[in-house]
C-alpha positions in Angstrom: 0.0 0.0 0.0 2.8 2.5 0.9 5.4 3.2 -1.7 8.6 3.9 0.2 10.5 2.9 3.3 8.7 5.4 5.5 5.2 4.2 4.6 4.1 1.2 6.4 0.7 0.8 4.6 -1.5 0.9 7.7 -4.9 2.6 7.8 -3.6 5.8 9.4 -0.7 6.1 7.1 -0.9 9.4 5.1 0.1 7.5 1.9 -2.5 4.8 2.4 -4.3 4.0 -0.9 -6.8 1.3 -1.4 -6.3 -0.6 -4.6 -7.3 -3.9 -6.0 -10.5 -5.3 -7.5 -13.7 -3.1 -7.5 -15.5 -5.4 -5.1 -12.7 -5.2 -2.5 -12.5 -1.4 -2.8 -16.3 -1.2 -2.5 -16.5 -3.4 0.6 -13.6 -1.5 2.2 -15.4 1.9 1.5 -18.7 0.5 2.8 -17.0 -0.7 6.0 -15.2 2.7 6.6 -18.6 4.4 5.9 -20.3 2.1 8.4 -17.7 2.9 11.0 -18.0 6.7 10.4 -21.8 6.4 10.5 -21.7 4.4 13.8 -19.5 7.1 15.3 -21.9 9.8 14.1 -24.9 7.9 15.4 -23.3 7.4 18.7 -22.5 11.1 19.0 -26.0 11.9 18.0 -27.5 9.5 20.6 -25.3 10.9 23.3 -25.7 14.6 22.4 -29.0 15.2 24.2 -29.6 14.2 27.8 -33.3 13.3 27.1 -34.2 9.6 26.9 -34.4 8.0 23.5 -37.7 6.4 23.1 -39.7 4.5 20.5 -43.2 5.6 19.6 -46.0 3.3 18.8 -47.4 0.0 20.1 -44.3 -1.2 21.9 -43.1 2.2 23.1 -41.6 1.0 26.3 -41.7 2.8 29.7 -42.0 6.6 29.4 -39.0 8.5 30.7 -36.6 5.6 30.1 -34.3 5.0 27.2 -35.4 2.2 25.0 -32.6 -0.1 23.7 -34.4 -0.6 20.4 -34.6 3.2 19.8 -30.9 3.6 20.7 -30.0 0.9 18.1 -32.1 2.6 15.5 -30.5 6.0 16.3 -27.1 4.5 15.8 -27.9 2.1 12.9 -29.6 4.5 10.6 -26.6 6.9 10.1 -24.3 3.9 9.8 -26.5 2.4 7.1 -26.6 5.7 5.1 -22.9 6.5 5.4 -22.1 2.9 4.4 -24.5 3.0 1.4 -23.1 6.4 0.3 -19.5 5.3 0.5 -20.2 2.0 -1.2 -22.2 3.6 -4.0 -19.5 6.1 -4.7 -16.8 3.5 -4.8 -18.8 1.0 -6.8 -19.8 3.6 -9.5 -16.2 4.9 -9.6 -14.9 1.3 -10.1 -17.6 0.7 -12.8 -16.5 3.9 -14.6 -12.9 2.8 -14.5 -13.7 -0.7 -15.7 -16.0 0.6 -18.5 -13.4 3.1 -19.7 -10.4 0.7 -19.7 -8.9 1.8 -16.4 -8.9 5.5 -17.3 -8.6 7.5 -14.0 -9.7 11.0 -14.5 -12.2 13.5 -12.9 -15.1 12.1 -15.0 -15.1 9.0 -12.8 -15.3 11.1 -9.7 -18.0 13.3 -11.2 -20.3 10.4 -12.0 -19.6 8.6 -8.8 -20.2 11.8 -6.9 -23.6 12.2 -8.6 -24.5 8.7 -7.4 -23.2 9.2 -3.9 -24.8 12.6 -3.7 -28.1 11.1 -4.8 -27.9 8.6 -1.9 -27.2 11.5 0.5 -30.2 13.4 -0.9 -32.5 10.4 -0.5 -32.3 10.8 3.2 -34.8 13.7 2.8 -37.2 12.0 0.4 -37.5 15.1 -1.8 -36.6 14.8 -5.5 -35.4 18.4 -5.6 -32.9 17.8 -2.8 -31.8 14.6 -4.3 -31.0 16.3 -7.6 -29.3 19.3 -6.0 -27.2 17.2 -3.7 -26.2 14.8 -6.5 -25.0 17.8 -8.7 -23.2 19.5 -5.8 -21.4 16.4 -4.6 -20.5 15.3 -8.1 -19.0 18.7 -8.9 -17.2 18.7 -5.5 -15.7 15.3 -6.1 -14.6 16.2 -9.6 -12.9 19.3 -8.4 -11.2 17.4 -5.6 -10.0 14.8 -8.1 -8.7 17.6 -10.4 -6.8 19.4 -7.6 -5.4 16.2 -6.2 -5.1 15.0 -2.7 -2.5 17.4 -1.6 -4.1 20.9 -1.7 -1.0 22.8 -0.4 1.2 25.2 -2.3 4.6 23.7 -1.4 4.4 19.9 -1.4 8.1 19.4 -0.7 7.8 21.3 2.5 4.7 19.5 3.5 6.4 16.2 2.8 9.3 17.2 5.0 7.0 18.3 7.8 5.2 14.9 7.6 8.0 12.5 7.0 11.2 14.5 7.5 13.9 12.8 9.6 16.4 14.3 12.0 20.1 13.5 11.3 21.4 10.5 13.1 24.1 12.5 14.8 23.0 15.8 16.4 25.3 18.8 15.5 25.1 21.9 17.6 25.1 25.3 15.9 28.1 27.6 16.3 26.0 30.1 18.3 25.0 27.4 20.8 28.6 26.3 21.2 29.6 29.8 21.8 26.9 30.2 24.5 28.0 27.0 26.2 31.6 28.3 26.3 30.4 31.6 27.7 28.2 30.0 30.4 29.9 26.7 31.4 27.6 26.3 34.4 24.6 25.7 31.9 26.4 23.5 29.3 24.5 20.3 30.3 21.0 21.8 29.9 
């Protein structure tokens, strides 16, 4: 996954890139989306101190949190996040496969349209579905055009991230002069 000696290929590695067959990439994206949605749903459930209750025939005891309602509060965002990420990745992989592995912003545009439509479907309104699809599609195409690194000086950023100190520390001339001038502080 990583391309050099400083990249270990783990999930939190800045150079981590998922590659492989489309099904693998789609399942990976859906899993990451489910984790993000579970985190969001958990934060949503914990945000308000009021009890989370179901309404209807089996509503539970008033004033107490219902386990079924908590599960629904956490599961619903996890499902939508997972579906959005999986749809985006699946459509992007299908675009790459249909266009003989051409990787350009058109793939991200079409995949963003599909993923944005999934996001818009949470509202149930066709106007919102269309607007969200167009907005996310354009955003993904622009992100793909600009690249992952949106900084001006990429070499400096790379040094900040992965730069290494020399193996042997060398003091500057000014520091050496100060240590000679104040020998009582030379071991600080």
